[in-house]
C-alpha positions in Angstrom: 18.0 48.8 -19.6 19.2 47.7 -15.9 15.8 48.6 -14.4 13.9 46.5 -17.1 16.5 43.6 -16.8 16.0 43.7 -13.0 12.1 43.8 -13.5 12.1 40.7 -15.6 14.3 38.8 -13.4 12.2 39.4 -10.2 9.0 38.5 -12.2 10.6 35.3 -13.4 11.8 34.2 -10.0 8.2 35.3 -8.4 6.9 32.9 -10.9 9.2 30.0 -10.1 8.9 30.4 -6.7 4.9 30.4 -6.7 4.4 28.1 -9.8 2.4 24.5 -9.4 1.7 22.4 -6.3 3.7 19.8 -4.5 3.3 16.2 -5.6 2.2 15.4 -1.8 -0.1 18.3 -2.1 -1.6 16.8 -5.0 -1.8 13.2 -3.7 -3.5 15.0 -0.4 -6.2 16.2 -2.7 -6.8 13.0 -4.6 -7.3 11.4 -1.3 -9.5 13.7 -0.3 -11.4 13.3 -3.2 -11.6 9.7 -2.9 -12.8 9.6 0.6 -15.8 7.6 -0.1 -13.6 4.3 -0.8 -13.6 1.2 1.4 -11.3 1.3 4.0 -9.8 -0.6 7.3 -11.3 2.3 9.7 -15.0 1.9 7.7 -15.1 -1.8 8.3 -13.8 -1.7 11.8 -15.9 1.1 13.0 -19.2 0.8 10.7 -19.6 -3.1 10.3 -21.2 -5.1 13.1 -22.6 -8.7 13.5 -26.3 -8.4 12.9 -26.2 -5.7 10.3 -28.7 -6.2 7.1 -27.3 -6.5 3.8 -28.8 -3.0 3.0 -26.8 -1.5 5.9 -23.6 -3.1 4.7 -24.2 -1.5 1.2 -25.1 1.8 2.7 -21.6 1.7 4.3 -19.5 0.0 1.8 -21.3 0.0 -1.6 -21.8 -2.7 -3.6 -19.3 -6.0 -3.5 -17.1 -7.0 -5.9 -18.2 -10.6 -5.6 -21.1 -12.3 -4.0 -21.2 -16.1 -3.4 -23.4 -18.6 -1.6 -22.1 -21.5 0.6 -23.4 -25.1 0.9 -26.3 -23.8 2.9 -27.2 -21.0 0.5 -25.8 -18.0 2.7 -24.2 -15.3 1.0 -20.8 -14.2 1.0 -19.8 -10.9 0.1 -16.3 -10.1 -1.0 -14.9 -6.5 -1.3 -11.5 -6.5 -3.1 -9.9 -3.2 -3.6 -6.6 -2.5 -4.9 -5.2 1.1 -5.3 -2.0 2.4 -7.0 -0.5 5.5 -5.7 2.3 7.2 -8.2 3.8 10.6 -6.8 5.7 12.7 -9.2 7.9 15.7 -7.8 9.2 17.8 -10.6 11.3 20.7 -9.7 12.3 23.1 -12.4 13.1 26.7 -13.0 14.7 29.1 -15.5 18.3 30.6 -15.1 18.5 33.7 -16.1 21.8 35.4 -17.0 22.6 38.8 -17.5 25.4 39.5 -20.0 27.2 42.6 -19.9 29.6 44.3 -22.0 29.9 44.3 -25.9 27.7 44.8 -28.5 26.2 41.3 -27.8 25.1 42.2 -24.4 21.9 41.2 -23.3 19.7 38.8 -21.3 19.7 35.3 -21.7 17.6 32.3 -20.2 17.6 28.7 -20.1 15.6 25.7 -18.2 16.6 23.2 -15.6 14.5 20.7 -14.3 14.7 17.4 -12.1 12.2 15.1 -10.8 11.4 12.0 -8.8 8.6 9.5 -9.1 7.3 7.0 -6.3 4.7 4.1 -6.8 3.2 2.1 -4.0 0.0 -0.3 -4.1 -2.3 -1.0 -1.5 -4.7 -4.0 -1.3 -7.6 -4.6 1.0 -9.9 -7.4 1.1 -13.1 -7.9 3.0 -15.3 -10.7 3.6 -18.5 -10.3 4.8 -20.7 -13.6 5.7 -24.4 -13.6 5.9 -26.8 -15.8 8.0 -30.1 -17.3 6.7 -31.8 -14.2 7.6 -29.4 -12.2 5.7 -27.9 -10.8 8.4 -23.8 -10.5 9.1 -22.6 -13.2 11.0 -19.2 -12.8 10.5 -16.7 -10.5 8.9 -12.9 -10.2 8.3 -10.3 -8.1 6.3 -6.9 -8.3 5.3 -4.8 -5.3 4.0 -1.2 -5.2 2.6 0.7 -2.1 1.2 4.0 -2.6 -0.9 
């Protein structure tokens, strides 16, 4: 009986220690899968004065807004908002051994606790084209809260 109880306890302890991934590991995985998004680094590294609209679209994708100014020159606006929610839950099973009497045996109960963190990021990129549809100016603004 004691050998079986010890075996169950060890199996349960191993399961609790190896179950699931942490919230930060999951967030890293989601970020890696979303690597094609518009970022400040991409704008700084890839966008240059004189680029064609096709080259900009290859780097950043389609803009959210396309407008023209009074001289019919296009302006592209990329407006990105992302919300990141990280939830961490830790829990396990408490296994108690009860000895003695006729009701002796193995008892189990579960315990859990958790925390949630939410943050938002915004990135606005404005790209202005000249009469020949080449980048004449660009700017960006980012915030995190």
